[in-house]
PDB file of N, CA, C, O and CB in Angstrom:
ATOM      1  N   MET A   1       0.806  -1.345   0.119  1.00  0.00           N
ATOM      2  CA  MET A   1       0.107  -0.021  -0.172  1.00  0.00           C
ATOM      3  C   MET A   1       0.853   1.281   0.079  1.00  0.00           C
ATOM      4  O   MET A   1       1.555   1.581   1.045  1.00  0.00           O
ATOM      5  CB  MET A   1      -1.107   0.051   0.633  1.00  0.00           C
ATOM      6  N   ASN A   2       0.504   2.079  -1.146  1.00  0.00           N
ATOM      7  CA  ASN A   2       1.415   3.501  -1.014  1.00  0.00           C
ATOM      8  C   ASN A   2       0.580   4.506  -0.224  1.00  0.00           C
ATOM      9  O   ASN A   2      -0.631   4.701  -0.331  1.00  0.00           O
ATOM     10  CB  ASN A   2       1.807   4.249  -2.592  1.00  0.00           C
ATOM     11  N   PRO A   3       1.464   5.119   0.603  1.00  0.00           N
ATOM     12  CA  PRO A   3       1.140   6.221   1.392  1.00  0.00           C
ATOM     13  C   PRO A   3       0.568   7.263   0.559  1.00  0.00           C
ATOM     14  O   PRO A   3       1.058   7.469  -0.551  1.00  0.00           O
ATOM     15  CB  PRO A   3       2.278   6.704   2.119  1.00  0.00           C
ATOM     16  N   LYS A   4      -0.549   8.030   1.035  1.00  0.00           N
ATOM     17  CA  LYS A   4      -1.322   9.020   0.373  1.00  0.00           C
ATOM     18  C   LYS A   4      -0.290  10.280   0.388  1.00  0.00           C
ATOM     19  O   LYS A   4       0.569  10.183   1.264  1.00  0.00           O
ATOM     20  CB  LYS A   4      -2.815   9.292   1.153  1.00  0.00           C
ATOM     21  N   ARG A   5      -0.231  11.276  -0.307  1.00  0.00           N
ATOM     22  CA  ARG A   5       0.338  12.543  -0.295  1.00  0.00           C
ATOM     23  C   ARG A   5      -0.270  13.165   0.642  1.00  0.00           C
ATOM     24  O   ARG A   5      -1.473  12.950   0.792  1.00  0.00           O
ATOM     25  CB  ARG A   5       0.303  13.241  -1.449  1.00  0.00           C
ATOM     26  N   LEU A   6       0.363  14.013   1.431  1.00  0.00           N
ATOM     27  CA  LEU A   6       0.058  14.996   2.187  1.00  0.00           C
ATOM     28  C   LEU A   6       0.603  16.309   2.305  1.00  0.00           C
ATOM     29  O   LEU A   6       1.801  16.500   2.517  1.00  0.00           O
ATOM     30  CB  LEU A   6       0.101  14.583   3.099  1.00  0.00           C
ATOM     31  N   TRP A   7      -0.364  17.353   2.155  1.00  0.00           N
ATOM     32  CA  TRP A   7       0.388  18.695   2.217  1.00  0.00           C
ATOM     33  C   TRP A   7       0.304  19.254   3.578  1.00  0.00           C
ATOM     34  O   TRP A   7      -0.747  19.370   4.209  1.00  0.00           O
ATOM     35  CB  TRP A   7      -0.183  19.754   1.206  1.00  0.00           C
ATOM     36  N   VAL A   8       1.602  19.631   4.035  1.00  0.00           N
ATOM     37  CA  VAL A   8       1.806  20.066   5.349  1.00  0.00           C
ATOM     38  C   VAL A   8       2.535  21.690   5.378  1.00  0.00           C
ATOM     39  O   VAL A   8       3.456  22.087   4.664  1.00  0.00           O
ATOM     40  CB  VAL A   8       2.763  18.882   6.071  1.00  0.00           C
ATOM     41  N   LEU A   9       1.826  22.412   6.395  1.00  0.00           N
ATOM     42  CA  LEU A   9       2.550  23.675   6.278  1.00  0.00           C
ATOM     43  C   LEU A   9       3.525  23.636   7.536  1.00  0.00           C
ATOM     44  O   LEU A   9       3.175  23.287   8.663  1.00  0.00           O
ATOM     45  CB  LEU A   9       1.511  25.012   6.265  1.00  0.00           C
ATOM     46  N   LYS A  10       4.767  24.036   7.179  1.00  0.00           N
ATOM     47  CA  LYS A  10       5.761  24.029   7.963  1.00  0.00           C
ATOM     48  C   LYS A  10       5.641  25.186   9.399  1.00  0.00           C
ATOM     49  O   LYS A  10       5.203  26.334   9.326  1.00  0.00           O
ATOM     50  CB  LYS A  10       6.926  24.285   6.963  1.00  0.00           C
ATOM     51  N   LYS A  11       6.037  24.664  10.355  1.00  0.00           N
ATOM     52  CA  LYS A  11       5.904  25.792  11.562  1.00  0.00           C
ATOM     53  C   LYS A  11       6.363  27.202  11.303  1.00  0.00           C
ATOM     54  O   LYS A  11       5.795  28.268  11.545  1.00  0.00           O
ATOM     55  CB  LYS A  11       6.743  25.369  12.797  1.00  0.00           C
ATOM     56  N   ASP A  12       7.785  26.892  10.630  1.00  0.00           N
ATOM     57  CA  ASP A  12       8.267  28.359  10.468  1.00  0.00           C
ATOM     58  C   ASP A  12       7.571  29.261   9.545  1.00  0.00           C
ATOM     59  O   ASP A  12       7.604  30.479   9.724  1.00  0.00           O
ATOM     60  CB  ASP A  12       9.623  28.379  10.027  1.00  0.00           C
ATOM     61  N   LYS A  13       6.884  28.675   8.477  1.00  0.00           N
ATOM     62  CA  LYS A  13       6.016  29.511   7.436  1.00  0.00           C
ATOM     63  C   LYS A  13       4.602  29.903   8.074  1.00  0.00           C
ATOM     64  O   LYS A  13       4.070  31.002   7.910  1.00  0.00           O
ATOM     65  CB  LYS A  13       5.738  28.592   6.009  1.00  0.00           C
ATOM     66  N   PHE A  14       4.079  28.873   8.808  1.00  0.00           N
ATOM     67  CA  PHE A  14       2.770  29.072   9.569  1.00  0.00           C
ATOM     68  C   PHE A  14       3.140  30.369  10.646  1.00  0.00           C
ATOM     69  O   PHE A  14       2.224  31.158  10.876  1.00  0.00           O
ATOM     70  CB  PHE A  14       2.276  27.496  10.452  1.00  0.00           C
ATOM     71  N   ARG A  15       4.140  30.538  11.142  1.00  0.00           N
ATOM     72  CA  ARG A  15       4.636  31.440  12.105  1.00  0.00           C
ATOM     73  C   ARG A  15       4.707  32.826  11.207  1.00  0.00           C
ATOM     74  O   ARG A  15       3.983  33.783  11.481  1.00  0.00           O
ATOM     75  CB  ARG A  15       6.130  30.904  12.775  1.00  0.00           C
ATOM     76  N   GLU A  16       5.490  32.842  10.291  1.00  0.00           N
ATOM     77  CA  GLU A  16       5.585  34.085   9.471  1.00  0.00           C
ATOM     78  C   GLU A  16       4.407  34.492   8.805  1.00  0.00           C
ATOM     79  O   GLU A  16       4.293  35.664   8.446  1.00  0.00           O
ATOM     80  CB  GLU A  16       6.565  33.972   8.490  1.00  0.00           C
ATOM     81  N   ILE A  17       3.531  33.672   8.601  1.00  0.00           N
ATOM     82  CA  ILE A  17       1.950  33.973   7.820  1.00  0.00           C
ATOM     83  C   ILE A  17       1.388  34.949   9.169  1.00  0.00           C
ATOM     84  O   ILE A  17       0.793  36.024   9.101  1.00  0.00           O
ATOM     85  CB  ILE A  17       0.675  32.118   7.448  1.00  0.00           C
ATOM     86  N   LEU A  18       1.764  34.237  10.302  1.00  0.00           N
ATOM     87  CA  LEU A  18       0.731  34.756  11.474  1.00  0.00           C
ATOM     88  C   LEU A  18       1.487  36.111  11.954  1.00  0.00           C
ATOM     89  O   LEU A  18       0.817  36.997  12.486  1.00  0.00           O
ATOM     90  CB  LEU A  18       0.517  33.512  12.926  1.00  0.00           C
ATOM     91  N   GLU A  19       2.703  36.249  11.789  1.00  0.00           N
ATOM     92  CA  GLU A  19       3.401  37.538  12.165  1.00  0.00           C
ATOM     93  C   GLU A  19       2.930  38.625  11.472  1.00  0.00           C
ATOM     94  O   GLU A  19       2.558  39.692  11.960  1.00  0.00           O
ATOM     95  CB  GLU A  19       4.810  37.504  11.957  1.00  0.00           C
ATOM     96  N   ALA A  20       2.966  38.253  10.106  1.00  0.00           N
ATOM     97  CA  ALA A  20       2.603  39.324   9.149  1.00  0.00           C
ATOM     98  C   ALA A  20       1.146  39.547   9.331  1.00  0.00           C
ATOM     99  O   ALA A  20       0.693  40.678   9.158  1.00  0.00           O
ATOM    100  CB  ALA A  20       2.947  38.962   7.645  1.00  0.00           C
ATOM    101  N   ASN A  21       0.368  38.543   9.671  1.00  0.00           N
ATOM    102  CA  ASN A  21      -1.192  38.904   9.630  1.00  0.00           C
ATOM    103  C   ASN A  21      -1.804  38.260  10.971  1.00  0.00           C
ATOM    104  O   ASN A  21      -2.546  37.282  11.054  1.00  0.00           O
ATOM    105  CB  ASN A  21      -2.014  38.224   8.166  1.00  0.00           C
ATOM    106  N   PRO A  22      -1.245  39.146  12.093  1.00  0.00           N
ATOM    107  CA  PRO A  22      -1.736  38.612  13.421  1.00  0.00           C
ATOM    108  C   PRO A  22      -3.152  38.508  13.327  1.00  0.00           C
ATOM    109  O   PRO A  22      -3.879  39.100  12.529  1.00  0.00           O
ATOM    110  CB  PRO A  22      -1.360  39.487  14.638  1.00  0.00           C
ATOM    111  N   PRO A  23      -3.503  37.633  14.289  1.00  0.00           N
ATOM    112  CA  PRO A  23      -5.148  37.181  14.401  1.00  0.00           C
ATOM    113  C   PRO A  23      -5.692  38.313  15.336  1.00  0.00           C
ATOM    114  O   PRO A  23      -5.216  38.559  16.444  1.00  0.00           O
ATOM    115  CB  PRO A  23      -5.469  35.452  15.187  1.00  0.00           C
ATOM    116  N   PRO A  24      -6.640  38.909  14.818  1.00  0.00           N
ATOM    117  CA  PRO A  24      -6.945  40.187  15.690  1.00  0.00           C
ATOM    118  C   PRO A  24      -7.924  39.975  16.866  1.00  0.00           C
ATOM    119  O   PRO A  24      -8.099  40.926  17.627  1.00  0.00           O
ATOM    120  CB  PRO A  24      -7.572  41.318  14.783  1.00  0.00           C
ATOM    121  N   HIS A  25      -8.508  38.940  17.061  1.00  0.00           N
ATOM    122  CA  HIS A  25      -9.166  38.580  18.323  1.00  0.00           C
ATOM    123  C   HIS A  25      -8.068  38.201  19.455  1.00  0.00           C
ATOM    124  O   HIS A  25      -8.073  38.592  20.623  1.00  0.00           O
ATOM    125  CB  HIS A  25     -10.175  37.338  18.051  1.00  0.00           C
ATOM    126  N   ILE A  26      -7.211  37.425  18.888  1.00  0.00           N
ATOM    127  CA  ILE A  26      -6.339  36.834  19.835  1.00  0.00           C
ATOM    128  C   ILE A  26      -5.261  37.920  20.254  1.00  0.00           C
ATOM    129  O   ILE A  26      -4.625  37.781  21.298  1.00  0.00           O
ATOM    130  CB  ILE A  26      -5.682  35.529  19.222  1.00  0.00           C
ATOM    131  N   MET A  27      -5.074  39.004  19.415  1.00  0.00           N
ATOM    132  CA  MET A  27      -4.174  40.148  19.972  1.00  0.00           C
ATOM    133  C   MET A  27      -4.990  41.211  20.778  1.00  0.00           C
ATOM    134  O   MET A  27      -4.480  41.905  21.657  1.00  0.00           O
ATOM    135  CB  MET A  27      -3.415  40.911  18.751  1.00  0.00           C
ATOM    136  N   GLU A  28      -6.180  41.270  20.435  1.00  0.00           N
ATOM    137  CA  GLU A  28      -7.053  42.022  21.381  1.00  0.00           C
ATOM    138  C   GLU A  28      -7.138  41.460  22.668  1.00  0.00           C
ATOM    139  O   GLU A  28      -6.920  42.064  23.718  1.00  0.00           O
ATOM    140  CB  GLU A  28      -8.377  42.146  20.898  1.00  0.00           C
ATOM    141  N   ARG A  29      -7.473  40.243  22.542  1.00  0.00           N
ATOM    142  CA  ARG A  29      -7.623  39.661  23.919  1.00  0.00           C
ATOM    143  C   ARG A  29      -6.433  39.770  24.861  1.00  0.00           C
ATOM    144  O   ARG A  29      -6.651  40.156  26.009  1.00  0.00           O
ATOM    145  CB  ARG A  29      -7.944  38.235  23.797  1.00  0.00           C
ATOM    146  N   PHE A  30      -5.407  39.516  24.547  1.00  0.00           N
ATOM    147  CA  PHE A  30      -4.197  39.381  25.325  1.00  0.00           C
ATOM    148  C   PHE A  30      -3.416  40.763  25.317  1.00  0.00           C
ATOM    149  O   PHE A  30      -2.707  41.081  26.272  1.00  0.00           O
ATOM    150  CB  PHE A  30      -3.306  38.197  24.734  1.00  0.00           C
ATOM    151  N   GLY A  31      -3.570  41.546  24.236  1.00  0.00           N
ATOM    152  CA  GLY A  31      -3.174  43.129  24.480  1.00  0.00           C
ATOM    153  C   GLY A  31      -1.808  43.164  24.000  1.00  0.00           C
ATOM    154  O   GLY A  31      -1.026  43.985  24.480  1.00  0.00           O
ATOM    155  N   TYR A  32      -1.412  42.276  23.014  1.00  0.00           N
ATOM    156  CA  TYR A  32      -0.197  42.104  22.136  1.00  0.00           C
ATOM    157  C   TYR A  32      -0.079  43.457  21.149  1.00  0.00           C
ATOM    158  O   TYR A  32      -1.185  43.858  20.786  1.00  0.00           O
ATOM    159  CB  TYR A  32      -0.361  40.635  21.200  1.00  0.00           C
ATOM    160  N   LYS A  33       0.723  44.003  20.798  1.00  0.00           N
ATOM    161  CA  LYS A  33       0.865  44.848  19.925  1.00  0.00           C
ATOM    162  C   LYS A  33       1.104  44.602  18.368  1.00  0.00           C
ATOM    163  O   LYS A  33       0.704  45.370  17.494  1.00  0.00           O
ATOM    164  CB  LYS A  33       1.708  45.453  20.408  1.00  0.00           C
ATOM    165  N   ASP A  34       1.917  43.249  18.113  1.00  0.00           N
ATOM    166  CA  ASP A  34       2.153  42.741  17.033  1.00  0.00           C
ATOM    167  C   ASP A  34       2.492  41.443  16.983  1.00  0.00           C
ATOM    168  O   ASP A  34       2.587  40.893  18.080  1.00  0.00           O
ATOM    169  CB  ASP A  34       2.904  43.360  16.524  1.00  0.00           C
ATOM    170  N   GLY A  35       2.759  40.626  15.778  1.00  0.00           N
ATOM    171  CA  GLY A  35       2.951  39.318  15.691  1.00  0.00           C
ATOM    172  C   GLY A  35       3.905  38.762  16.553  1.00  0.00           C
ATOM    173  O   GLY A  35       3.670  37.752  17.217  1.00  0.00           O
ATOM    174  N   LYS A  36       5.211  39.505  16.583  1.00  0.00           N
ATOM    175  CA  LYS A  36       6.326  39.280  16.961  1.00  0.00           C
ATOM    176  C   LYS A  36       6.332  39.189  18.523  1.00  0.00           C
ATOM    177  O   LYS A  36       7.064  38.385  19.100  1.00  0.00           O
ATOM    178  CB  LYS A  36       7.142  40.214  16.388  1.00  0.00           C
ATOM    179  N   GLU A  37       5.375  40.159  19.283  1.00  0.00           N
ATOM    180  CA  GLU A  37       5.228  40.208  20.535  1.00  0.00           C
ATOM    181  C   GLU A  37       4.286  38.802  21.084  1.00  0.00           C
ATOM    182  O   GLU A  37       4.340  38.232  22.173  1.00  0.00           O
ATOM    183  CB  GLU A  37       4.613  41.636  20.803  1.00  0.00           C
ATOM    184  N   LEU A  38       3.468  38.522  19.939  1.00  0.00           N
ATOM    185  CA  LEU A  38       2.519  37.356  20.269  1.00  0.00           C
ATOM    186  C   LEU A  38       3.363  36.130  20.491  1.00  0.00           C
ATOM    187  O   LEU A  38       3.076  35.386  21.429  1.00  0.00           O
ATOM    188  CB  LEU A  38       1.438  37.070  19.084  1.00  0.00           C
ATOM    189  N   PHE A  39       4.512  35.825  19.603  1.00  0.00           N
ATOM    190  CA  PHE A  39       5.230  34.791  19.528  1.00  0.00           C
ATOM    191  C   PHE A  39       6.425  34.792  20.646  1.00  0.00           C
ATOM    192  O   PHE A  39       6.953  33.785  21.117  1.00  0.00           O
ATOM    193  CB  PHE A  39       5.665  34.722  18.160  1.00  0.00           C
ATOM    194  N   GLU A  40       6.690  35.968  20.920  1.00  0.00           N
ATOM    195  CA  GLU A  40       7.745  36.011  22.141  1.00  0.00           C
ATOM    196  C   GLU A  40       6.895  35.516  23.626  1.00  0.00           C
ATOM    197  O   GLU A  40       7.508  35.214  24.649  1.00  0.00           O
ATOM    198  CB  GLU A  40       8.415  37.820  22.315  1.00  0.00           C
ATOM    199  N   LYS A  41       5.649  35.506  23.532  1.00  0.00           N
ATOM    200  CA  LYS A  41       4.963  35.337  24.843  1.00  0.00           C
ATOM    201  C   LYS A  41       3.973  33.993  24.671  1.00  0.00           C
ATOM    202  O   LYS A  41       3.419  33.454  25.630  1.00  0.00           O
ATOM    203  CB  LYS A  41       4.064  36.792  25.240  1.00  0.00           C
ATOM    204  N   GLU A  42       3.869  33.623  23.516  1.00  0.00           N
ATOM    205  CA  GLU A  42       2.853  32.417  23.369  1.00  0.00           C
ATOM    206  C   GLU A  42       3.504  31.212  22.469  1.00  0.00           C
ATOM    207  O   GLU A  42       4.314  31.399  21.561  1.00  0.00           O
ATOM    208  CB  GLU A  42       1.395  32.973  22.601  1.00  0.00           C
ATOM    209  N   LYS A  43       3.078  30.142  22.824  1.00  0.00           N
ATOM    210  CA  LYS A  43       3.577  29.094  21.986  1.00  0.00           C
ATOM    211  C   LYS A  43       2.656  28.986  20.529  1.00  0.00           C
ATOM    212  O   LYS A  43       1.463  29.269  20.421  1.00  0.00           O
ATOM    213  CB  LYS A  43       3.521  27.683  22.891  1.00  0.00           C
ATOM    214  N   LEU A  44       3.533  28.516  19.499  1.00  0.00           N
ATOM    215  CA  LEU A  44       2.962  28.625  18.319  1.00  0.00           C
ATOM    216  C   LEU A  44       1.726  27.544  18.143  1.00  0.00           C
ATOM    217  O   LEU A  44       0.715  27.726  17.465  1.00  0.00           O
ATOM    218  CB  LEU A  44       4.061  28.481  17.307  1.00  0.00           C
ATOM    219  N   GLU A  45       2.022  26.497  18.841  1.00  0.00           N
ATOM    220  CA  GLU A  45       0.907  25.224  18.837  1.00  0.00           C
ATOM    221  C   GLU A  45      -0.357  25.855  19.574  1.00  0.00           C
ATOM    222  O   GLU A  45      -1.528  25.635  19.265  1.00  0.00           O
ATOM    223  CB  GLU A  45       1.503  23.676  19.784  1.00  0.00           C
ATOM    224  N   GLU A  46       0.089  26.680  20.604  1.00  0.00           N
ATOM    225  CA  GLU A  46      -1.378  27.103  21.421  1.00  0.00           C
ATOM    226  C   GLU A  46      -2.034  28.337  20.521  1.00  0.00           C
ATOM    227  O   GLU A  46      -3.258  28.462  20.558  1.00  0.00           O
ATOM    228  CB  GLU A  46      -1.046  27.757  23.265  1.00  0.00           C
ATOM    229  N   VAL A  47      -1.309  29.176  19.780  1.00  0.00           N
ATOM    230  CA  VAL A  47      -1.950  29.981  18.926  1.00  0.00           C
ATOM    231  C   VAL A  47      -2.591  29.209  17.746  1.00  0.00           C
ATOM    232  O   VAL A  47      -3.733  29.476  17.372  1.00  0.00           O
ATOM    233  CB  VAL A  47      -1.030  30.977  18.489  1.00  0.00           C
ATOM    234  N   ALA A  48      -1.946  28.386  17.250  1.00  0.00           N
ATOM    235  CA  ALA A  48      -2.662  27.781  16.169  1.00  0.00           C
ATOM    236  C   ALA A  48      -3.873  26.940  16.617  1.00  0.00           C
ATOM    237  O   ALA A  48      -4.837  26.917  15.852  1.00  0.00           O
ATOM    238  CB  ALA A  48      -1.726  26.941  15.389  1.00  0.00           C
ATOM    239  N   SER A  49      -3.930  26.295  17.691  1.00  0.00           N
ATOM    240  CA  SER A  49      -5.062  25.680  18.214  1.00  0.00           C
ATOM    241  C   SER A  49      -6.117  26.457  18.555  1.00  0.00           C
ATOM    242  O   SER A  49      -7.243  25.959  18.520  1.00  0.00           O
ATOM    243  CB  SER A  49      -4.776  25.008  19.218  1.00  0.00           C
ATOM    244  N   SER A  50      -5.938  27.774  18.932  1.00  0.00           N
ATOM    245  CA  SER A  50      -6.935  28.771  19.461  1.00  0.00           C
ATOM    246  C   SER A  50      -7.517  29.520  18.300  1.00  0.00           C
ATOM    247  O   SER A  50      -8.554  30.155  18.494  1.00  0.00           O
ATOM    248  CB  SER A  50      -6.280  29.785  20.485  1.00  0.00           C
ATOM    249  N   LEU A  51      -6.991  29.514  17.177  1.00  0.00           N
ATOM    250  CA  LEU A  51      -7.500  30.235  15.852  1.00  0.00           C
ATOM    251  C   LEU A  51      -8.817  29.793  15.564  1.00  0.00           C
ATOM    252  O   LEU A  51      -9.651  30.694  15.466  1.00  0.00           O
ATOM    253  CB  LEU A  51      -6.614  29.953  14.571  1.00  0.00           C
ATOM    254  N   ARG A  52      -9.306  28.337  15.365  1.00  0.00           N
ATOM    255  CA  ARG A  52     -10.618  28.025  14.992  1.00  0.00           C
ATOM    256  C   ARG A  52     -11.630  28.546  16.027  1.00  0.00           C
ATOM    257  O   ARG A  52     -12.783  28.760  15.651  1.00  0.00           O
ATOM    258  CB  ARG A  52     -10.741  26.555  14.804  1.00  0.00           C
ATOM    259  N   PHE A  53     -11.297  28.751  17.228  1.00  0.00           N
ATOM    260  CA  PHE A  53     -12.175  29.144  18.205  1.00  0.00           C
ATOM    261  C   PHE A  53     -12.270  30.852  18.393  1.00  0.00           C
ATOM    262  O   PHE A  53     -13.333  31.431  18.616  1.00  0.00           O
ATOM    263  CB  PHE A  53     -11.693  28.401  19.511  1.00  0.00           C
ATOM    264  N   MET A  54     -11.416  31.291  18.307  1.00  0.00           N
ATOM    265  CA  MET A  54     -11.308  32.790  18.595  1.00  0.00           C
ATOM    266  C   MET A  54     -11.384  33.574  17.217  1.00  0.00           C
ATOM    267  O   MET A  54     -11.922  34.678  17.298  1.00  0.00           O
ATOM    268  CB  MET A  54      -9.870  33.143  19.387  1.00  0.00           C
ATOM    269  N   GLU A  55     -10.994  33.235  16.136  1.00  0.00           N
ATOM    270  CA  GLU A  55     -11.197  33.945  14.924  1.00  0.00           C
ATOM    271  C   GLU A  55     -12.236  33.792  13.978  1.00  0.00           C
ATOM    272  O   GLU A  55     -12.739  32.685  13.789  1.00  0.00           O
ATOM    273  CB  GLU A  55     -10.251  33.810  14.300  1.00  0.00           C
ATOM    274  N   LYS A  56     -12.657  34.944  13.280  1.00  0.00           N
ATOM    275  CA  LYS A  56     -13.852  34.542  12.314  1.00  0.00           C
ATOM    276  C   LYS A  56     -13.356  33.884  11.134  1.00  0.00           C
ATOM    277  O   LYS A  56     -12.195  34.132  10.807  1.00  0.00           O
ATOM    278  CB  LYS A  56     -14.706  35.770  11.830  1.00  0.00           C
ATOM    279  N   SER A  57     -14.092  33.023  10.384  1.00  0.00           N
ATOM    280  CA  SER A  57     -13.629  32.207   9.375  1.00  0.00           C
ATOM    281  C   SER A  57     -13.239  33.143   8.129  1.00  0.00           C
ATOM    282  O   SER A  57     -12.386  32.774   7.321  1.00  0.00           O
ATOM    283  CB  SER A  57     -14.720  31.132   9.038  1.00  0.00           C
ATOM    284  N   GLU A  58     -13.860  34.286   8.023  1.00  0.00           N
ATOM    285  CA  GLU A  58     -13.483  35.236   6.968  1.00  0.00           C
ATOM    286  C   GLU A  58     -11.885  35.635   7.307  1.00  0.00           C
ATOM    287  O   GLU A  58     -11.035  35.571   6.419  1.00  0.00           O
ATOM    288  CB  GLU A  58     -14.566  36.616   6.982  1.00  0.00           C
ATOM    289  N   TRP A  59     -11.658  35.927   8.265  1.00  0.00           N
ATOM    290  CA  TRP A  59     -10.107  36.248   8.700  1.00  0.00           C
ATOM    291  C   TRP A  59      -9.205  34.994   8.260  1.00  0.00           C
ATOM    292  O   TRP A  59      -8.176  35.155   7.604  1.00  0.00           O
ATOM    293  CB  TRP A  59      -9.948  36.483  10.488  1.00  0.00           C
ATOM    294  N   MET A  60      -9.662  33.748   8.664  1.00  0.00           N
ATOM    295  CA  MET A  60      -8.964  32.521   8.436  1.00  0.00           C
ATOM    296  C   MET A  60      -8.678  32.390   6.995  1.00  0.00           C
ATOM    297  O   MET A  60      -7.570  32.074   6.561  1.00  0.00           O
ATOM    298  CB  MET A  60      -9.736  31.347   8.934  1.00  0.00           C
ATOM    299  N   HIS A  61      -9.790  32.661   6.214  1.00  0.00           N
ATOM    300  CA  HIS A  61      -9.940  32.297   4.908  1.00  0.00           C
ATOM    301  C   HIS A  61      -9.057  33.410   4.181  1.00  0.00           C
ATOM    302  O   HIS A  61      -8.089  33.076   3.498  1.00  0.00           O
ATOM    303  CB  HIS A  61     -11.504  32.224   4.469  1.00  0.00           C
ATOM    304  N   GLU A  62      -9.361  34.518   4.322  1.00  0.00           N
ATOM    305  CA  GLU A  62      -8.463  35.693   3.695  1.00  0.00           C
ATOM    306  C   GLU A  62      -6.745  35.557   3.899  1.00  0.00           C
ATOM    307  O   GLU A  62      -5.867  35.613   3.038  1.00  0.00           O
ATOM    308  CB  GLU A  62      -8.973  37.168   4.474  1.00  0.00           C
ATOM    309  N   THR A  63      -6.640  35.372   5.290  1.00  0.00           N
ATOM    310  CA  THR A  63      -5.160  35.183   5.588  1.00  0.00           C
ATOM    311  C   THR A  63      -4.445  33.971   4.907  1.00  0.00           C
ATOM    312  O   THR A  63      -3.348  34.036   4.352  1.00  0.00           O
ATOM    313  CB  THR A  63      -4.991  35.019   7.093  1.00  0.00           C
ATOM    314  N   PHE A  64      -5.134  32.985   5.013  1.00  0.00           N
ATOM    315  CA  PHE A  64      -4.365  31.565   4.510  1.00  0.00           C
ATOM    316  C   PHE A  64      -4.433  31.659   2.804  1.00  0.00           C
ATOM    317  O   PHE A  64      -3.506  31.348   2.057  1.00  0.00           O
ATOM    318  CB  PHE A  64      -5.330  29.923   5.161  1.00  0.00           C
ATOM    319  N   ASP A  65      -5.679  32.134   2.415  1.00  0.00           N
ATOM    320  CA  ASP A  65      -5.831  32.021   0.807  1.00  0.00           C
ATOM    321  C   ASP A  65      -4.562  32.987   0.222  1.00  0.00           C
ATOM    322  O   ASP A  65      -3.878  32.635  -0.739  1.00  0.00           O
ATOM    323  CB  ASP A  65      -7.547  32.677   0.213  1.00  0.00           C
ATOM    324  N   LYS A  66      -4.364  34.233   0.939  1.00  0.00           N
ATOM    325  CA  LYS A  66      -3.246  34.940   0.355  1.00  0.00           C
ATOM    326  C   LYS A  66      -1.849  34.149   0.435  1.00  0.00           C
ATOM    327  O   LYS A  66      -1.032  34.149  -0.486  1.00  0.00           O
ATOM    328  CB  LYS A  66      -3.130  36.297   1.072  1.00  0.00           C
ATOM    329  N   ALA A  67      -1.713  33.595   1.436  1.00  0.00           N
ATOM    330  CA  ALA A  67      -0.363  32.844   1.716  1.00  0.00           C
ATOM    331  C   ALA A  67      -0.135  31.708   0.848  1.00  0.00           C
ATOM    332  O   ALA A  67       0.968  31.377   0.414  1.00  0.00           O
ATOM    333  CB  ALA A  67      -0.285  32.312   3.139  1.00  0.00           C
ATOM    334  N   TYR A  68      -1.293  31.099   0.606  1.00  0.00           N
ATOM    335  CA  TYR A  68      -1.007  29.787  -0.237  1.00  0.00           C
ATOM    336  C   TYR A  68      -0.659  30.335  -1.642  1.00  0.00           C
ATOM    337  O   TYR A  68      -0.380  29.558  -2.555  1.00  0.00           O
ATOM    338  CB  TYR A  68      -2.376  28.684  -0.313  1.00  0.00           C
TER     339      TYR A  68
END
């Protein structure tokens, strides 16, 4: 059996995308001024897992559609 192909976004690229387009609700909730400060204080994995719950789907689509 051949494994299926899998498309994966590398952590470095994911962080680059979020630093350039900080998630607005997360930024507001925690009072961070920019994406760099966000990742100085929070783990990438925790930010990533909170996106689905804290950010609007429109922001998600706009941000990641541009990046892809």
